[in-house]
Steps between C-alpha positions, in 0.01 A plus 500: 500500500775734592684416180199592293468828687866581435466426127187713476671785688809485268272500194318806622832677569622431144178631355532817709859556373391438140217745541738765642743457211219533245380818675859632495542432128166668419639837611555740204862588579619144546551379142690811381726470804576137416581588137728788603684282750558228240625758245742644756643154568549431126670837435730459800609159375564641147721789621692267729582270208609798284740626766653156535555477121667844485725416792611182327586691179697782664872447563681801651842343445469538121559129449232346285353156518754272660700255291441369152705190424750599765547855365395796710291746299556865592244763415523878516659770288724375221869583544643642177818345363784748534831517324658364820342162416628505142832426336641749251428402140648613171273780370377319192198289415711216357858461626589236241455752216749762622874542565713728718675744265630747759647424843525672837829680563658324798808662656617156615479338157781452252615775263344313209163472677510866596569598142195300386289686759562848354243700304628726223313828462598841367866398455530387862477170689265457796477223758185291451299503824268218391457240228367525145267233362417437133371235262741334260284592203491867605122507536311672781355302793281551805670641811353398835531602865777302669322536836166623629497863610383855431594701190681817613613615155352448153617755246679556173862611519661657189823305558389174665166442328195413708594445863324310779601472864322270747534536875510183708574437870806588710633771271511284185413652161505333160574725202412436135586718202528485120131410488307550178185606686334484841226269626498647854478841659639659814323400820359169380572168669641219290544130563804300407473406132269787404591656165640852542608564139693363204870504422613782273794719405660803666774752428713421803580142401425499129749216441270261691224557240157373622544413867390574855737629764433361849642610837448404864580769755508478880499834682611662175794265440493280189568126543566232239160356401661172391601437863141521622276336242298225674598648838256675734520857626626396842813349343562814295448735796719295736788478252465868415522589869812284536657672199421841650656393830811370319532828309455702819757283678745537213451878498555508876820297468620733224424803717693344791796430274495858375490626861799284589685620192423863589627445855822344368555787259434748782751326725756498220449872446542566873818290512632681198428839660683393819803390299504829314491693830791296632701565188437873531611505863822319413 
């Protein structure tokens, strides 16, 4: 009997709760509130997922997606190739088609080599401060930049023909003259191998016929281009600095020797004056 009463009481309680819920849902503001709450939950979940995706894509270190086949992929701004990463090339499009017809005047070379490195102009001989390049058949050819850099001179000279100078790093300049025309202008950047003109003739070295004259200068001093083809700028600059130090050391030694010689001559003069005084007193 008691069990039946308990079951009946529980059934009545459930019906009361169901009735209360139905009354609650019948209120006008209830359904809109439920819809708004559900929409808020959906939007919150969406924005949370977006933030997680953005965080996964961002990498403040600048390193992109990890490794691909064992190679680390680096993203960010591209680093331009500078002349410091290059080796000096002969300033022609095709090296196999040209020959050296004029050589750099080297003070340490033989008398015969020095004679071959002279340029005859206006009844006088001048020391060649670069090399002269020509084709065997005497035809013109494309002249290219030996290194990447910035054009600091591009003009026509009445004696040398068209002239181009390109500034590189660490005080290095490459100089080209006897050009038939110009393909570059002052202020433009050029890459190694870019065409800057074509070989032509000039009045200064008319005996070379169609050719291009090429020089490499470091801090204004010309060096032998043949010593530095296929070498990088660092090698050129280091050797040039050593040469400058050797020259400075040699000049210092010469100055010291001259000082010693002057002191000896001064002492001799003083000794001579003393002897003359003694002779007078006697």
